[in-house]
C-alpha positions in Angstrom: 0.0 0.0 0.0 1.1 3.5 -0.7 0.4 6.8 1.1 -1.5 9.4 -0.9 1.7 11.3 -1.4 3.6 8.3 -2.7 0.7 7.3 -4.9 0.5 10.8 -6.3 4.2 10.7 -7.2 3.8 7.3 -8.9 0.8 8.5 -10.9 2.4 11.9 -11.6 -0.6 13.8 -10.3 -1.1 16.1 -7.3 -2.3 15.1 -3.9 -5.1 17.7 -4.2 -6.3 16.0 -7.4 -6.4 12.6 -5.7 -8.4 14.1 -2.8 -10.9 15.6 -5.3 -11.2 12.3 -7.2 -12.0 10.7 -3.8 -14.6 13.3 -2.9 -16.5 12.8 -6.2 -16.2 9.0 -6.0 -14.0 8.7 -9.1 -11.0 7.1 -7.5 -11.4 6.2 -3.8 -8.5 5.0 -1.7 -8.2 1.3 -0.9 -7.9 2.1 2.8 -8.4 5.0 5.1 -7.0 4.6 8.7 -8.7 6.0 11.8 -6.7 9.2 11.5 -8.1 9.8 8.0 -4.9 9.0 6.1 -5.6 7.6 2.6 -3.7 4.6 1.2 -3.7 3.2 -2.3 -2.8 -0.1 -4.0 -0.5 -0.4 -7.0 -3.3 -1.8 -9.1 -5.3 1.4 -8.7 -2.7 3.1 -11.0 -4.5 1.5 -13.9 -7.8 3.4 -13.1 -5.8 6.6 -12.5 -4.2 6.3 -15.9 -7.6 5.9 -17.5 -9.0 8.9 -15.7 -6.1 11.1 -16.7 -6.2 9.9 -20.3 -9.9 10.5 -20.7 -9.8 13.9 -19.0 -6.9 15.1 -21.2 -8.9 14.1 -24.2 -11.7 16.5 -23.2 -14.1 14.3 -21.4 -15.7 15.8 -18.3 -15.1 14.0 -15.0 -18.7 13.0 -14.9 -18.3 11.4 -18.4 -15.0 9.8 -17.2 -16.8 8.2 -14.3 -19.6 6.9 -16.5 -17.2 5.4 -19.0 -15.1 3.6 -16.3 -18.2 2.4 -14.3 -19.4 0.6 -17.5 -16.3 -1.6 -17.1 -14.9 -0.7 -20.5 -12.1 -3.1 -21.3 -8.6 -2.1 -22.5 -9.4 -2.7 -26.2 -12.6 -0.7 -26.1 -11.0 2.1 -24.2 -8.1 2.2 -26.7 -10.6 2.4 -29.6 -12.4 5.3 -27.9 -9.2 7.1 -27.2 -8.0 6.7 -30.8 -11.3 8.1 -32.1 -11.1 11.0 -29.7 -7.5 11.6 -30.7 -8.6 11.7 -34.4 -11.3 14.2 -33.6 -8.8 16.5 -31.8 -6.2 16.2 -34.6 -8.9 17.2 -37.1 -9.9 20.2 -34.9 -6.2 21.2 -34.6 -5.7 21.0 -38.3 -8.8 23.1 -38.9 -7.5 25.7 -36.3 -4.1 25.8 -38.0 -5.6 26.3 -41.4 -7.8 29.1 -40.0 -4.7 30.7 -38.5 -2.9 30.5 -41.8 -5.9 32.2 -43.5 -5.9 35.0 -40.9 -2.1 35.5 -41.4 -2.7 35.8 -45.2 -5.5 38.4 -44.6 -3.2 40.4 -42.3 -0.4 40.3 -45.0 -2.9 41.4 -47.6 -4.1 44.3 -45.4 -0.5 45.3 -44.6 0.3 45.5 -48.3 -2.7 47.6 -49.3 -1.5 50.8 -51.0 2.0 49.5 -51.7 3.4 48.7 -55.2 3.6 45.0 -55.9 7.0 43.9 -57.0 5.8 41.7 -59.9 4.7 43.3 -63.2 1.3 42.8 -64.6 1.4 41.9 -68.3 -1.4 42.1 -70.8 -1.1 39.3 -73.4 -2.9 36.7 -75.4 -2.9 33.1 -74.2 -2.6 30.6 -77.1 -5.0 27.7 -77.4 -3.7 24.5 -75.8 -4.6 20.9 -75.4 -4.8 19.5 -71.9 -5.4 16.2 -70.2 -8.0 17.0 -67.5 -9.9 15.8 -64.4 -12.8 17.7 -62.9 -14.5 17.9 -59.5 -16.7 20.3 -57.6 -15.7 22.5 -54.6 -18.2 23.9 -52.1 -17.1 27.5 -52.9 -14.2 29.5 -54.3 -12.7 30.0 -50.9 -9.2 28.7 -50.4 -10.3 26.3 -47.7 -12.7 24.7 -50.1 -10.5 24.8 -53.3 -7.3 23.4 -51.8 -8.6 20.0 -50.6 -10.1 19.5 -54.1 -7.5 20.7 -56.6 -4.3 19.1 -55.2 -5.7 15.5 -55.1 -7.0 16.1 -58.6 -3.6 17.0 -59.9 -2.0 14.0 -58.0 -4.5 11.6 -59.5 -4.2 13.2 -63.0 -0.4 12.9 -63.0 -0.7 9.2 -62.1 -3.2 8.5 -64.9 -1.3 10.4 -67.6 1.9 8.6 -66.7 0.1 5.2 -66.8 -1.4 6.1 -70.2 2.0 7.1 -71.6 0.7 10.5 -72.7 3.4 13.0 -73.4 3.3 16.1 -71.2 4.5 19.2 -73.1 3.9 22.1 -70.6 2.6 23.2 -67.3 -0.3 22.3 -65.0 -3.3 24.5 -65.5 -6.1 25.0 -62.9 -9.3 26.7 -64.0 -12.6 27.3 -62.3 -16.3 27.7 -63.3 -18.7 29.2 -60.9 -22.1 27.6 -60.4 -25.4 29.4 -59.6 -25.5 27.8 -56.2 -22.1 29.1 -55.2 -20.2 25.9 -55.8 -17.3 25.9 -58.2 -16.4 23.3 -60.9 -12.7 22.7 -60.5 -10.6 21.6 -63.6 -7.1 20.3 -63.1 -5.2 20.0 -66.4 -1.8 19.2 -67.8 -0.6 20.5 -71.2 -0.1 17.5 -73.5 1.0 16.9 -77.1 -1.4 18.2 -79.8 -1.7 14.7 -81.3 -3.0 13.2 -78.1 -6.4 11.6 -78.5 -8.1 8.3 -78.0 -9.8 6.8 -75.0 -8.4 7.5 -71.5 -9.7 7.5 -68.0 -9.3 11.3 -68.1 -10.6 14.0 -70.5 -8.7 15.5 -73.4 -9.8 19.2 -73.7 -8.8 21.9 -76.2 -8.7 25.2 -74.3 -9.5 28.0 -76.7 -7.2 31.0 -77.2 -7.7 34.0 -74.8 -7.4 37.1 -76.8 -6.5 39.3 -73.8 -5.4 38.3 -70.3 -4.0 40.3 -67.5 -1.3 38.1 -66.0 0.9 38.3 -62.9 3.5 36.0 -61.3 2.7 34.7 -57.8 5.6 33.4 -55.7 4.7 31.3 -52.8 2.0 28.8 -51.8 -1.5 29.1 -53.2 -2.8 29.9 -49.8 -1.0 33.2 -50.0 -2.3 34.5 -53.3 -4.5 37.2 -51.7 -2.0 40.2 -52.2 -1.2 39.0 -55.7 -4.8 38.8 -56.7 -5.5 42.2 -55.2 -2.5 43.7 -57.1 -4.0 42.2 -60.3 -7.4 43.6 -59.6 -6.0 47.1 -59.0 -4.2 46.9 -62.3 -7.3 45.8 -64.2 -9.4 48.6 -62.7 -6.8 51.3 -63.1 -6.2 50.5 -66.8 -9.8 50.5 -67.8 -10.5 46.8 -68.0 -13.0 44.4 -66.4 -12.4 40.8 -65.6 -14.3 37.9 -67.2 -14.8 34.7 -65.1 -12.3 33.4 -62.6 -8.5 33.3 -63.1 -6.5 30.5 -64.4 -3.5 29.3 -62.4 -0.6 28.0 -64.4 1.9 26.1 -62.3 5.4 27.1 -63.6 7.5 25.6 -60.8 5.9 23.7 -57.9 8.4 21.7 -55.8 6.3 19.2 -53.9 8.1 19.6 -50.6 8.5 23.4 -50.7 5.2 25.2 -51.3 6.8 28.5 -50.4 9.0 28.3 -53.4 6.1 27.8 -55.9 6.0 30.0 -59.0 2.5 30.4 -60.5 1.2 32.6 -63.2 -2.3 34.0 -62.5 -4.2 34.7 -65.8 -7.4 36.7 -65.8 -9.4 37.1 -69.0 -10.2 40.8 -69.4 -12.1 43.0 -71.8 -12.3 46.8 -72.1 -14.7 48.4 -69.6 -17.5 50.4 -71.2 
């Protein structure tokens, strides 16, 4: 038997916490002597470990007591903890993504009114043939586009390689807004003009764009806010209006270094009336 102080040290908890667990019936001592001193057995460390693990995963002490009183075995408890861990990891990932979006907005705000280092070019975009896969995103927001477009490109690259189709240029992402706010996402790879036949991906001929305002974005696609705003200012200041959503042409995209990505943003424009 161990005194409450010794048991607290073994379980890496405070004496105060053990007294609280005793008071609410969550973990009671094995023996209390006439003087009121609490004593615990070594096998009670198993219940203490479960209490701490469940509490740290966000369960209330009342929920912890209910779970343990149902005599959940080790396998069931392990499964519950794994599920809870997955939920917490998903929440953390969402919070990290939200923090990144906040940082991008702050950067965009900080750069308002400043000249952007990249030059905007007005140029025609030639017609090109692409191998393409298509999916639908819930909206044009970065948090909805990102999880759709990257898996599309990964899948497309595998299919094109398997089919032995010759890639002749860059990756091209393009978007079509739907009336309900959703966006059709197209992931394409420039391929040889003679490419045809039956494949498990589409072969699409993108028409020439007579006039596009283009700008180079350097960095991850989550950080395009300032670049798009610089492009929008140029379009407005030079008497144009945009048509549709921008194309994104992947010029250099190292898979392990998104901050080094180089992407050309191409916005179809026409003269404003």
